[in-house]
C-alpha positions as CSV (number, residue, x, y, z in Angstrom):
1,X,-277.0,45.3,-19.6
2,X,-278.5,48.7,-20.3
3,X,-280.8,48.9,-23.3
4,X,-279.4,51.2,-26.1
5,X,-282.5,53.3,-26.1
6,X,-282.4,53.7,-22.3
7,X,-278.7,54.6,-22.5
8,X,-279.3,57.2,-25.3
9,X,-282.1,58.7,-23.2
10,X,-279.8,59.0,-20.2
11,X,-277.1,60.6,-22.3
12,X,-279.6,63.0,-23.8
13,X,-280.8,63.9,-20.3
14,X,-277.3,64.4,-19.0
15,X,-276.3,66.6,-22.0
16,X,-279.5,68.6,-21.5
17,X,-278.8,69.2,-17.9
18,X,-275.2,70.3,-18.6
19,X,-276.4,72.7,-21.2
20,X,-278.9,74.1,-18.8
21,X,-276.3,74.5,-16.1
22,X,-273.9,76.3,-18.5
23,X,-276.6,78.8,-19.5
24,X,-277.6,79.3,-15.9
25,X,-274.1,80.2,-15.0
26,X,-273.6,82.4,-18.1
27,X,-276.7,84.3,-17.4
28,X,-276.1,84.5,-13.6
29,X,-279.7,83.5,-13.2
30,X,-281.6,80.3,-12.5
31,X,-284.6,79.2,-14.6
32,X,-287.9,80.4,-13.2
33,X,-290.6,77.8,-14.0
34,X,-294.4,78.3,-14.2
35,X,-294.8,81.2,-16.6
36,X,-297.1,81.9,-19.5
37,X,-295.3,83.7,-22.3
38,X,-297.0,85.3,-25.4
39,X,-295.1,86.7,-28.4
40,X,-295.9,90.3,-29.3
41,X,-295.1,91.4,-32.8
42,X,-294.6,95.1,-33.7
43,X,-295.8,98.2,-31.9
44,X,-299.6,98.0,-32.3
45,X,-299.7,94.6,-30.6
46,X,-297.0,95.3,-28.0
47,X,-298.4,98.7,-27.1
48,X,-301.9,97.2,-26.6
49,X,-300.4,94.7,-24.1
50,X,-298.5,97.5,-22.3
51,X,-301.5,99.7,-22.0
52,X,-303.6,96.8,-20.7
53,X,-301.0,96.2,-18.0
54,X,-301.1,99.9,-17.0
55,X,-304.9,99.9,-16.9
56,X,-305.0,96.7,-14.8
57,X,-302.5,97.7,-12.1
58,X,-303.8,97.9,-8.5
59,X,-300.8,99.1,-6.5
60,X,-297.8,100.1,-8.7
61,X,-296.5,100.5,-12.2
62,X,-292.8,100.4,-13.0
63,X,-292.0,101.7,-16.5
64,X,-288.4,101.8,-17.8
65,X,-287.5,102.7,-21.4
66,X,-284.6,104.1,-23.3
67,X,-286.7,106.5,-25.4
68,X,-290.0,108.2,-24.7
69,X,-291.1,110.5,-27.6
70,X,-293.3,113.5,-27.0
71,X,-295.3,112.5,-30.1
72,X,-298.9,111.2,-30.3
73,X,-297.8,107.7,-29.2
74,X,-295.8,109.1,-26.3
75,X,-298.6,111.2,-25.2
76,X,-301.0,108.3,-25.3
77,X,-298.8,106.5,-22.8
78,X,-298.4,109.7,-20.7
79,X,-302.1,110.1,-20.4
80,X,-302.6,106.5,-19.4
81,X,-299.9,106.7,-16.8
82,X,-301.2,110.0,-15.5
83,X,-304.7,108.6,-15.2
84,X,-303.5,105.7,-13.0
85,X,-301.4,108.1,-10.9
86,X,-304.4,110.3,-10.2
87,X,-306.3,107.1,-9.1
88,X,-303.7,106.6,-6.4
89,X,-301.5,104.0,-8.1
90,X,-297.7,104.4,-7.5
91,X,-296.3,105.1,-11.0
92,X,-292.5,105.1,-11.5
93,X,-291.1,106.2,-14.8
94,X,-287.3,105.8,-15.6
95,X,-285.9,107.2,-18.8
96,X,-282.4,107.4,-20.2
97,X,-280.9,110.9,-20.6
98,X,-279.3,110.3,-24.0
99,X,-282.2,108.4,-25.4
100,X,-284.6,111.1,-24.4
101,X,-282.4,114.1,-25.1
102,X,-284.9,115.4,-27.7
103,X,-288.0,114.9,-25.6
104,X,-289.6,118.1,-24.5
105,X,-289.6,119.0,-20.8
106,X,-293.3,119.6,-21.0
107,X,-293.8,115.8,-21.3
108,X,-292.0,115.1,-18.0
109,X,-293.7,118.1,-16.3
110,X,-297.1,116.6,-17.3
111,X,-296.3,113.3,-15.7
112,X,-294.9,114.8,-12.5
113,X,-297.9,117.1,-12.1
114,X,-300.2,114.0,-12.3
115,X,-298.4,112.4,-9.5
116,X,-295.9,110.1,-11.3
117,X,-292.4,109.9,-10.0
118,X,-290.1,110.4,-13.0
119,X,-286.3,109.9,-12.9
120,X,-283.6,110.4,-15.5
121,X,-280.8,107.9,-15.8
122,X,-277.2,109.1,-16.0
123,X,-277.4,112.7,-17.0
124,X,-274.1,114.5,-17.8
125,X,-271.9,115.2,-14.8
126,X,-269.0,117.6,-15.2
127,X,-266.4,115.5,-13.4
128,X,-267.6,112.1,-14.5
129,X,-267.4,112.3,-18.3
130,X,-266.8,108.6,-18.9
131,X,-270.1,107.7,-17.2
132,X,-271.9,109.0,-20.3
133,X,-270.8,105.7,-22.1
134,X,-273.1,103.6,-19.9
135,X,-276.7,103.9,-20.9
136,X,-280.0,102.4,-19.7
137,X,-281.1,100.7,-22.8
138,X,-283.8,98.6,-21.2
139,X,-287.5,98.5,-22.2
140,X,-289.8,97.2,-19.5
141,X,-293.2,97.5,-18.1
142,X,-294.1,95.6,-14.9
143,X,-297.0,95.8,-12.5
144,X,-298.2,94.3,-9.2
145,X,-300.5,92.0,-11.2
146,X,-297.6,89.5,-11.9
147,X,-297.2,90.5,-15.5
148,X,-294.5,92.2,-17.5
149,X,-293.7,93.2,-21.1
150,X,-290.0,93.2,-22.1
151,X,-288.5,93.6,-25.6
152,X,-287.0,95.9,-28.1
153,X,-289.7,98.6,-28.4
154,X,-289.2,102.2,-27.3
155,X,-292.2,104.6,-27.0
156,X,-292.7,106.6,-30.2
157,X,-294.6,106.9,-33.5
158,X,-291.9,104.9,-35.3
159,X,-293.1,101.7,-33.6
160,X,-296.8,102.5,-33.9
161,X,-296.9,103.4,-37.6
162,X,-299.8,105.2,-39.3
163,X,-302.1,102.9,-41.2
164,X,-304.2,105.9,-42.4
165,X,-301.1,107.3,-44.2
166,X,-299.8,103.9,-45.2
167,X,-296.8,104.1,-42.9
168,X,-296.0,100.7,-41.4
169,X,-294.6,100.3,-37.9
170,X,-291.0,99.4,-37.3
171,X,-290.5,95.7,-37.2
172,X,-289.9,94.8,-33.5
173,X,-290.6,92.0,-31.0
174,X,-291.5,91.8,-27.3
175,X,-292.9,89.2,-25.0
176,X,-295.7,89.3,-22.4
177,X,-294.7,87.3,-19.3
178,X,-297.2,86.3,-16.7
179,X,-295.9,84.4,-13.7
180,X,-293.0,84.3,-11.2
181,X,-290.5,85.6,-13.7
182,X,-292.2,89.0,-13.5
183,X,-290.8,89.3,-10.0
184,X,-287.2,88.9,-11.3
185,X,-287.9,91.6,-14.0
186,X,-289.2,93.9,-11.3
187,X,-286.1,93.3,-9.2
188,X,-284.0,94.4,-12.3
189,X,-286.0,97.6,-12.4
190,X,-285.6,98.2,-8.6
191,X,-281.8,98.0,-8.9
192,X,-281.5,100.6,-11.6
193,X,-284.1,102.8,-9.9
194,X,-281.9,102.8,-6.8
195,X,-279.0,104.1,-8.8
196,X,-280.9,107.3,-9.6
197,X,-282.0,108.2,-6.1
198,X,-283.8,106.7,-3.1
199,X,-284.8,103.0,-3.5
200,X,-288.4,101.9,-3.8
201,X,-290.3,101.6,-0.5
202,X,-290.6,98.1,0.9
203,X,-294.3,98.0,0.4
204,X,-293.9,98.6,-3.3
205,X,-292.5,95.2,-4.3
206,X,-294.2,92.3,-6.0
207,X,-295.8,89.7,-3.8
208,X,-295.3,86.0,-4.5
209,X,-296.7,85.4,-7.9
210,X,-298.4,82.0,-8.6
211,X,-297.6,79.9,-11.6
212,X,-299.5,80.7,-14.8
213,X,-298.0,78.4,-17.4
214,X,-295.4,75.9,-18.3
215,X,-292.6,78.1,-19.7
216,X,-289.2,78.3,-18.0
217,X,-287.7,81.8,-18.1
218,X,-284.2,83.1,-17.3
219,X,-283.9,86.8,-16.7
220,X,-280.6,88.1,-18.0
221,X,-279.8,91.4,-16.2
222,X,-277.2,93.2,-18.2
223,X,-274.9,95.4,-16.2
224,X,-271.8,97.2,-17.7
225,X,-268.7,95.1,-17.6
226,X,-270.5,91.8,-16.6
227,X,-271.0,90.4,-20.1
228,X,-273.9,88.3,-19.1
229,X,-275.9,88.6,-22.3
230,X,-272.6,88.1,-24.2
231,X,-271.9,84.8,-22.5
232,X,-275.5,83.6,-23.0
233,X,-275.2,84.2,-26.7
234,X,-271.9,82.3,-26.9
235,X,-273.4,79.3,-25.0
236,X,-276.5,79.2,-27.2
237,X,-274.4,79.4,-30.3
238,X,-271.9,76.8,-29.0
239,X,-274.6,74.4,-27.8
240,X,-277.1,74.4,-30.6
241,X,-277.1,71.4,-32.9
242,X,-279.4,72.1,-35.9
243,X,-280.3,75.7,-36.4
244,X,-279.7,79.2,-34.9
245,X,-281.6,82.0,-36.4
246,X,-280.8,85.6,-35.2
247,X,-282.5,88.9,-35.8
248,X,-280.6,92.0,-34.8
249,X,-280.9,95.8,-35.5
250,X,-277.3,96.9,-35.0
251,X,-275.1,93.9,-35.5
252,X,-271.3,94.3,-35.2
253,X,-270.3,91.0,-33.6
254,X,-267.3,91.0,-31.4
255,X,-264.5,88.7,-32.7
256,X,-265.0,86.1,-30.0
257,X,-268.7,85.7,-30.8
258,X,-268.1,85.7,-34.5
259,X,-265.6,82.8,-34.1
260,X,-268.2,80.8,-32.1
261,X,-270.8,81.3,-34.9
262,X,-268.3,80.3,-37.5
263,X,-267.3,77.1,-35.7
264,X,-271.0,76.2,-35.2
265,X,-271.6,76.6,-38.9
266,X,-268.7,74.3,-39.7
267,X,-270.3,71.8,-37.4
268,X,-273.4,71.7,-39.6
269,X,-275.6,74.3,-37.8
270,X,-277.9,76.3,-40.0
271,X,-277.1,79.9,-39.0
272,X,-279.1,82.7,-40.5
273,X,-278.9,86.4,-39.7
274,X,-281.8,88.8,-40.5
275,X,-280.7,92.4,-40.5
276,X,-282.1,95.8,-41.5
277,X,-281.8,96.8,-45.1
278,X,-282.1,100.4,-44.1
279,X,-281.4,101.8,-40.6
280,X,-282.0,104.8,-38.4
281,X,-278.3,104.6,-37.6
282,X,-276.5,104.4,-41.0
283,X,-273.0,104.3,-39.4
284,X,-273.8,101.1,-37.5
285,X,-275.5,99.5,-40.6
286,X,-272.3,100.3,-42.6
287,X,-270.1,98.8,-40.0
288,X,-272.3,95.7,-40.2
289,X,-271.9,95.5,-44.0
290,X,-268.1,95.9,-43.8
291,X,-268.2,92.5,-42.0
292,X,-270.5,90.8,-44.6
293,X,-267.7,89.1,-46.6
294,X,-266.1,87.5,-43.5
295,X,-269.5,86.2,-42.3
296,X,-270.5,84.9,-45.7
297,X,-267.0,83.3,-46.1
298,X,-267.6,81.5,-42.8
299,X,-270.8,80.1,-44.2
300,X,-273.4,82.3,-42.4
301,X,-276.4,83.3,-44.4
302,X,-277.4,87.0,-44.3
303,X,-280.8,88.4,-45.2
304,X,-281.7,92.1,-45.3
305,X,-285.2,93.1,-44.4
306,X,-286.9,95.2,-47.1
307,X,-289.7,96.7,-45.0
308,X,-289.7,99.5,-42.3
309,X,-286.8,99.6,-39.9
310,X,-286.0,96.1,-38.4
311,X,-285.4,96.9,-34.7
312,X,-285.9,93.5,-33.1
313,X,-283.3,91.7,-31.0
314,X,-284.2,88.0,-31.0
315,X,-282.7,84.5,-31.3
316,X,-284.2,81.1,-31.6
317,X,-282.1,77.9,-31.3
318,X,-283.0,74.3,-32.2
319,X,-286.8,74.9,-31.9
320,X,-286.4,75.1,-28.1
321,X,-284.6,78.2,-26.8
322,X,-285.8,81.7,-27.4
323,X,-284.0,84.9,-26.5
324,X,-285.9,88.2,-26.6
325,X,-284.8,91.5,-25.1
326,X,-282.9,94.8,-25.6
327,X,-279.3,93.7,-26.2
328,X,-278.0,94.2,-29.7
329,X,-275.0,92.1,-30.8
330,X,-272.3,94.7,-30.5
331,X,-269.9,95.8,-27.9
332,X,-271.9,98.7,-26.6
333,X,-274.9,96.5,-25.7
334,X,-273.0,93.4,-24.6
335,X,-270.4,95.1,-22.5
336,X,-271.2,98.8,-21.9
337,X,-275.0,99.3,-21.2
338,X,-277.7,98.3,-18.8
339,X,-279.7,95.8,-20.8
340,X,-282.5,93.3,-20.1
341,X,-283.1,90.0,-21.9
342,X,-285.1,86.8,-21.2
343,X,-284.0,83.4,-22.3
344,X,-287.1,81.2,-22.6
345,X,-287.2,77.4,-22.8
346,X,-290.5,76.7,-24.4
347,X,-290.9,74.6,-27.6
348,X,-294.3,76.2,-28.4
349,X,-292.9,79.7,-28.3
350,X,-289.9,78.6,-30.2
351,X,-292.0,77.2,-33.0
352,X,-294.0,80.4,-33.1
353,X,-290.7,82.4,-33.3
354,X,-289.4,80.2,-36.2
355,X,-292.7,80.7,-38.1
356,X,-292.4,84.4,-37.7
357,X,-288.7,84.3,-38.8
358,X,-289.7,82.4,-42.0
359,X,-292.3,85.1,-42.7
360,X,-289.7,87.8,-42.2
361,X,-287.3,86.0,-44.5
362,X,-290.0,85.9,-47.1
363,X,-290.1,89.7,-47.0
364,X,-286.3,90.0,-47.2
365,X,-283.5,89.5,-49.8
366,X,-280.4,87.4,-49.3
367,X,-276.9,88.8,-49.5
368,X,-274.5,86.5,-51.4
369,X,-271.0,86.6,-52.8
370,X,-270.4,86.6,-56.5
371,X,-267.1,86.1,-58.4
372,X,-265.9,89.1,-60.3
373,X,-265.8,89.1,-64.0
374,X,-262.1,88.7,-64.9
375,X,-259.8,86.1,-66.4
376,X,-259.8,82.9,-64.4
377,X,-256.4,83.4,-62.9
378,X,-257.2,86.9,-61.8
379,X,-260.7,86.1,-60.6
380,X,-259.4,83.5,-58.1
381,X,-257.3,86.2,-56.2
382,X,-259.7,89.1,-56.5
383,X,-262.1,89.7,-53.6
384,X,-265.7,88.6,-54.4
385,X,-268.4,91.2,-54.9
386,X,-271.6,91.3,-52.9
387,X,-275.0,91.0,-54.5
388,X,-278.6,90.7,-53.3
389,X,-280.6,87.7,-54.3
390,X,-284.4,88.0,-54.4
391,X,-287.0,86.7,-52.0
392,X,-287.0,82.9,-51.5
393,X,-283.9,82.6,-53.7
394,X,-285.6,84.1,-56.8
395,X,-284.5,87.1,-58.7
396,X,-286.1,90.4,-57.5
397,X,-289.1,91.0,-59.8
398,X,-288.1,94.0,-62.1
399,X,-290.4,96.6,-63.4
400,X,-288.4,96.8,-66.6
401,X,-284.9,96.0,-68.0
402,X,-283.6,99.5,-67.4
403,X,-284.7,99.5,-63.8
404,X,-283.3,96.0,-63.3
405,X,-279.9,97.1,-64.4
406,X,-280.0,100.2,-62.3
407,X,-281.1,98.3,-59.2
408,X,-278.3,95.8,-59.6
409,X,-275.7,98.5,-60.0
410,X,-277.0,100.5,-57.0
411,X,-277.2,97.4,-54.8
412,X,-273.7,96.2,-55.6
413,X,-272.1,99.6,-55.1
414,X,-274.0,100.2,-51.9
415,X,-273.0,96.9,-50.4
416,X,-269.4,96.8,-51.6
417,X,-268.3,100.4,-51.2
418,X,-271.0,102.4,-49.5
419,X,-270.2,101.1,-46.1
420,X,-266.5,102.2,-46.3
421,X,-267.4,105.6,-47.7
422,X,-270.0,106.3,-45.0
423,X,-267.6,105.2,-42.3
424,X,-264.4,106.9,-43.3
425,X,-265.9,109.9,-45.0
426,X,-267.1,111.6,-41.7
427,X,-263.8,110.6,-40.0
428,X,-261.8,112.2,-42.7
429,X,-263.9,115.4,-42.6
430,X,-263.5,115.7,-38.8
431,X,-259.7,115.2,-39.0
432,X,-259.4,117.8,-41.8
433,X,-261.4,120.4,-39.8
434,X,-259.3,119.7,-36.7
435,X,-256.1,119.9,-38.7
436,X,-257.0,123.2,-40.3
437,X,-258.0,124.7,-37.0
438,X,-254.8,123.6,-35.4
439,X,-252.7,125.1,-38.2
440,X,-254.7,128.3,-38.6
441,X,-255.5,128.9,-34.9
442,X,-252.7,127.1,-33.0
443,X,-253.0,129.2,-29.8
444,X,-256.7,128.8,-29.5
445,X,-256.5,125.0,-30.3
446,X,-253.7,124.7,-27.8
447,X,-255.9,126.2,-25.1
448,X,-258.8,123.9,-26.1
449,X,-256.7,120.7,-25.9
450,X,-255.0,121.9,-22.7
451,X,-258.4,122.6,-21.1
452,X,-259.8,119.3,-22.2
453,X,-256.7,117.5,-20.8
454,X,-257.0,119.3,-17.4
455,X,-260.7,118.5,-17.3
456,X,-260.1,114.8,-17.8
457,X,-257.1,114.9,-15.3
458,X,-259.3,116.5,-12.6
459,X,-262.1,114.1,-13.3
460,X,-259.8,111.1,-13.0
461,X,-258.2,112.5,-9.8
462,X,-261.6,112.9,-8.2
463,X,-262.6,109.4,-9.1
464,X,-259.3,108.0,-7.6
465,X,-259.9,110.1,-4.4
466,X,-263.4,108.7,-4.0
467,X,-262.2,105.1,-4.5
468,X,-259.3,105.4,-2.0
469,X,-259.0,102.7,0.6
470,X,-260.8,103.5,3.9
471,X,-257.6,103.1,5.9
472,X,-255.6,105.6,3.8
C-alpha cells in the first residue's frame, strides 16, 4: 500500500508536470534550463547592465527597441554603440517607426556613419495601410557573450531620471539573462530583423552557450495574431493557487482574461493589480479606470502607484513563476504587436519580485468601492463610488483639513467621472468637426471620403492579388 505522503508527492509532481506542459504549449516554447537571471529595477540599473553588455561584446551586438530618444540618454547609447562599431564589432540596431517618429534623423545618421547597420520596422506604405497596426514593441539587447537584457524599458531620459534636478526615473523592470536562453532571445531578434531586409549572415549567430545558473527560462515570442503571451497569462492565472500579483502600465484586460482572473479570485487566489496613478497615455489610463468597478466587484485588489510613471510589465505567481517583458495586458500587445516576454521558473527570483512588489505597494494607494450616501433602499441600487485608501490601508496623511477635503473630492471625481469624460470628450469633438464639415462642405467631404474609399479598395485589391494561389 502506498504511503499517504508518497502518494501526495506523486500527485504534486504529476500536477506540476501538467502545469509545465500547459505553459510550454501556450508559450510555443520549451523551458531552457541552466540560466542565471538577475532582476534590474528602473533605468539606472538596467541601463548600466545594457551598456556593460555593449562594452563586453566581441563579435556582434543586436539592439532592438520600440523607442530611441535623441536626448542625453539616447546619445549615451548611440556613442557606446558607435564606439563598438568603429572597433569592428557588428552592431545591428532595429527601431520601430511609430515609436521613433519624433527621433531626429541626425541620430540615425550618426550611428550609420560609425558603421552600425540601422533598420526601421514597418514604416508607412501607401498601399498597405493596415500594416501600421502591427508594431515592434520589443526591448532587447543581446550579444555574442551569451547574455541578454529584456524588459519594459525604452531608451530615453524618462527612464533615466535626473537626480540633480530631483526627477525620479520611470518605474520599470527588466532582467539580465546569462546562459542558453540568450540564444532563443537572439533568434527572436533575427526573425524580426529578416522582416526588414536581408537576414543576418550565418557567422553572426550565437554559439552554443554553456549553463550559467539554475533558472529555467521560457522565451515567449509574441507575433501578431498568435496570442502566445495571452495564453501564457491565462494559464498562469488559471493555474496559480495562492497569489497572483500583476504590474502593468496600460491595462485594459480582454474579457476572456478578466473572466479567468475573476474565477481565480473566487477560488481563493490573492490577486493584486499595481497600475499607474498618472500616465503618459491618459486615454489608456482612463479606459483602465472605466473597468475598475467590474474588477473590484470581482474581488480583485487595485493599487495605484503614486510615484513617477509606472511602466513595468511583470507578474509573479505563487512565489515560483515570474513573467517579465514587453507585453501590456491589452488587445494591442497581446494580439497585434511583436512582443517579447520571458517566463522564469525560479523561486529565488520570485521571492525577490514579491519583495519588490510589496515595496511598490507601500508607495501606492488602494482603490476601493464605497457606498453612496443615500437612504438605505436607494443606496442598495445605486452604483458604488470609487475612493482611494492610503498606503498600507491607512488614510492618506493630510496637510490640513481643507486640503484633505479637497483631495478627497478631486480623487473621487477623477476616478468616477474623469475616465468617461476623457474618453468620450475627444470622440464627441471629432464627430462634431466631421459633421460640421460634411454639412458645410459636402462636395469637398464627398471627395475626401470617396478618395479614402478608393485608396482602401486599391490596397485591398493589391493584397488579394499578391496572395492569389500559384496555380491561378
